C-alpha positions as CSV (number, residue, x, y, z in Angstrom):
1,M,1.8,-55.5,81.5
2,S,2.5,-52.8,84.1
3,D,1.7,-53.2,87.8
4,A,-1.0,-50.6,87.4
5,G,-2.5,-52.5,84.6
6,G,-2.4,-55.7,86.6
7,Q,-4.2,-54.0,89.5
8,D,-6.8,-52.7,87.2
9,G,-7.6,-56.2,86.0
10,L,-8.3,-57.4,89.5
11,S,-11.9,-57.5,90.7
12,E,-12.6,-56.0,94.2
13,A,-13.5,-58.6,96.8
14,P,-17.0,-58.3,98.2
15,H,-17.1,-56.2,101.4
16,Y,-18.7,-59.0,103.4
17,L,-15.8,-61.4,103.1
18,G,-13.7,-59.4,105.4
19,H,-16.6,-59.1,107.8
20,R,-17.0,-62.9,107.8
21,D,-13.3,-63.4,108.7
22,R,-13.5,-60.8,111.5
23,L,-16.6,-62.4,112.9
24,R,-15.1,-65.9,112.9
25,Q,-12.0,-64.6,114.6
26,R,-14.1,-62.9,117.3
27,F,-16.0,-66.2,117.9
28,I,-12.7,-68.2,118.1
29,G,-11.0,-65.6,120.4
30,A,-13.8,-64.6,122.7
31,G,-16.6,-67.1,122.3
32,A,-20.3,-66.8,121.7
33,D,-20.8,-64.4,124.6
34,A,-18.9,-61.8,122.7
35,L,-21.4,-61.9,119.8
36,A,-24.9,-60.5,119.4
37,D,-27.7,-62.8,118.5
38,Y,-27.7,-61.7,114.9
39,E,-24.0,-62.4,114.6
40,L,-24.5,-65.9,115.8
41,L,-27.1,-66.3,113.1
42,E,-24.7,-64.9,110.6
43,L,-22.2,-67.7,111.4
44,I,-24.9,-70.3,110.7
45,L,-26.0,-68.7,107.5
46,F,-22.5,-68.4,106.2
47,R,-22.5,-72.1,105.5
48,A,-25.6,-72.0,103.3
49,M,-24.9,-68.6,101.6
50,A,-21.2,-68.3,100.5
51,R,-21.8,-65.4,98.1
52,R,-24.2,-63.1,100.0
53,D,-24.2,-60.5,102.8
54,V,-26.2,-62.4,105.4
55,K,-26.4,-59.7,108.1
56,P,-29.7,-58.3,106.8
57,L,-31.2,-61.8,106.7
58,A,-30.0,-62.5,110.3
59,K,-31.7,-59.3,111.5
60,A,-34.8,-60.1,109.5
61,L,-35.1,-63.5,111.3
62,L,-34.8,-61.9,114.7
63,K,-37.4,-59.3,113.8
64,R,-39.8,-62.0,112.7
65,F,-39.3,-64.5,115.6
66,G,-38.0,-62.4,118.4
67,S,-34.8,-64.1,119.7
68,F,-32.0,-66.5,118.7
69,A,-33.7,-69.4,120.5
70,E,-37.0,-68.7,118.8
71,V,-35.3,-68.6,115.4
72,I,-33.7,-72.0,115.7
73,G,-36.9,-73.4,117.2
74,A,-39.1,-72.1,114.4
75,P,-40.5,-74.8,112.0
76,L,-38.7,-75.1,108.7
77,E,-41.6,-73.9,106.7
78,R,-41.9,-70.7,108.7
79,L,-38.2,-70.0,108.3
80,T,-38.6,-70.1,104.6
81,E,-41.4,-67.6,104.7
82,V,-38.7,-65.0,105.5
83,K,-37.6,-63.3,102.3
84,G,-34.2,-64.6,101.3
85,I,-34.2,-67.7,103.5
86,G,-34.3,-70.7,101.2
87,E,-34.5,-74.4,102.2
88,A,-30.7,-74.8,102.5
89,A,-30.4,-71.9,105.0
90,A,-33.4,-73.2,106.9
91,I,-31.9,-76.6,107.2
92,E,-28.7,-75.2,108.6
93,I,-30.7,-73.5,111.3
94,K,-32.6,-76.7,112.1
95,I,-29.3,-78.6,112.3
96,V,-28.3,-76.2,115.1
97,E,-31.5,-76.8,116.9
98,A,-31.2,-80.6,116.6
99,T,-27.6,-80.4,117.9
100,A,-28.6,-78.3,120.8
101,R,-31.3,-80.7,121.8
102,Q,-29.0,-83.7,121.7
103,F,-26.4,-81.9,123.7
104,A,-29.0,-80.9,126.3
105,K,-30.4,-84.4,126.5
106,G,-27.0,-85.9,126.9
107,A,-26.0,-83.4,129.6
108,I,-29.0,-83.9,131.7
109,A,-29.0,-87.7,131.4
110,D,-25.6,-87.9,133.0
111,R,-26.6,-86.4,136.4
112,P,-29.6,-86.3,138.7
113,V,-32.4,-84.3,137.1
114,L,-33.5,-82.6,140.3
115,G,-29.9,-82.0,141.3
116,S,-29.9,-79.0,138.9
117,W,-33.3,-77.4,138.5
118,N,-31.9,-74.7,136.1
119,A,-30.5,-77.5,133.9
120,L,-33.9,-79.1,133.8
121,I,-35.7,-75.8,132.9
122,D,-33.1,-75.2,130.2
123,Y,-33.6,-78.7,128.8
124,C,-37.4,-78.4,128.7
125,R,-37.2,-75.0,127.2
126,M,-35.0,-76.2,124.4
127,A,-37.1,-79.3,123.8
128,M,-40.5,-77.8,123.6
129,A,-40.9,-74.1,124.5
130,F,-41.0,-73.0,120.9
131,S,-43.2,-75.7,119.4
132,G,-46.2,-74.4,117.5
133,T,-48.5,-77.1,119.0
134,E,-49.2,-78.1,122.5
135,S,-47.5,-81.3,123.6
136,F,-47.4,-83.4,126.8
137,R,-43.9,-84.6,127.7
138,I,-43.0,-87.0,130.4
139,L,-39.6,-87.4,132.1
140,F,-39.2,-90.8,133.6
141,L,-36.9,-90.9,136.7
142,D,-35.2,-93.7,138.6
143,K,-35.0,-93.8,142.4
144,R,-32.0,-91.4,142.4
145,N,-33.9,-88.9,140.3
146,G,-31.8,-89.9,137.3
147,L,-33.4,-89.4,133.9
148,I,-34.4,-92.8,132.3
149,A,-36.3,-91.5,129.4
150,D,-37.8,-88.4,127.9
151,E,-40.9,-89.1,125.8
152,V,-43.6,-87.0,124.1
153,Q,-46.8,-88.7,125.2
154,Q,-49.3,-86.7,123.1
155,T,-49.3,-83.8,120.6
156,G,-52.4,-81.7,120.1
157,T,-53.4,-78.4,118.7
158,V,-52.2,-74.9,119.8
159,D,-54.2,-75.0,123.0
160,H,-55.2,-78.6,123.7
161,T,-53.5,-82.0,124.0
162,P,-55.1,-85.2,125.2
163,V,-53.5,-87.3,128.0
164,Y,-54.4,-90.8,129.0
165,P,-53.3,-91.7,132.6
166,R,-53.4,-95.4,131.9
167,E,-50.9,-95.1,129.1
168,V,-48.7,-92.9,131.3
169,I,-48.6,-95.4,134.1
170,K,-48.2,-98.3,131.7
171,R,-45.1,-96.8,130.2
172,A,-43.7,-95.9,133.7
173,L,-44.0,-99.5,134.7
174,E,-42.3,-100.7,131.5
175,L,-39.3,-98.5,132.3
176,A,-39.3,-99.3,136.0
177,A,-39.5,-95.6,136.8
178,T,-40.1,-94.5,140.3
179,A,-41.0,-90.9,139.6
180,L,-42.3,-88.8,136.8
181,I,-42.1,-85.2,135.7
182,L,-45.0,-84.2,133.6
183,V,-44.5,-81.2,131.4
184,H,-46.5,-79.4,128.7
185,N,-46.0,-76.3,126.8
186,Q,-48.5,-73.6,126.0
187,P,-47.8,-72.2,122.5
188,T,-50.4,-69.4,123.0
189,R,-48.3,-68.1,125.9
190,P,-44.6,-67.9,124.7
191,I,-41.9,-69.5,126.9
192,R,-44.5,-70.9,129.3
193,I,-43.9,-74.5,130.4
194,T,-46.1,-76.1,133.1
195,F,-44.9,-78.9,135.4
196,D,-47.7,-79.4,137.9
197,H,-50.7,-80.8,135.9
198,A,-50.6,-84.4,137.2
199,Y,-53.8,-83.9,139.3
200,S,-55.7,-82.2,136.6
201,H,-55.0,-85.0,134.3
202,G,-56.0,-87.7,136.8
203,I,-52.5,-89.0,137.4
204,T,-52.3,-89.5,141.1
205,Y,-50.8,-92.9,141.4
206,I,-47.7,-93.7,143.5
207,L,-45.3,-95.9,141.6
């Protein structure tokens, strides 16, 4: 068989394979800061979709949810509402969210919480800012403002969550906490997390 005939028998590689290789190399060489949000989403979707151009899907996710953080924070069932996103792809996205939460929790637990306010804000944002329901979260601190525990006390509807001061104080005593940071999200107001609701909830005790 001639060389020409051999070439004619070869199928052309899909155009997106070269794009994937180039994107991976940019990530390795320059890091995440060199990539747009949709490109980071492409890297995630590659794992679940080996034989498909995922760029349109990545852009569709951003159009639906608004940002990279909001995409990975979206509930699995809402992710699968986007045309082309199946359960496997949605699970890959949620794995990234779970990994980010664990990383943030570990990073903040190893140093004084109030020693880096930006780190605390980033941690709370990752943990609850994109939740679809309102929840009341408590950070229990030791005498050096180190994080002892981070617990969701109550979960409610999109605009209401009940809080019971007695239960909060009981848990603080169990953990020997000397200070608390009370946080709740407001799903009806995106990216809004409130820290100063202790008085409104009747929690005015000194530990």
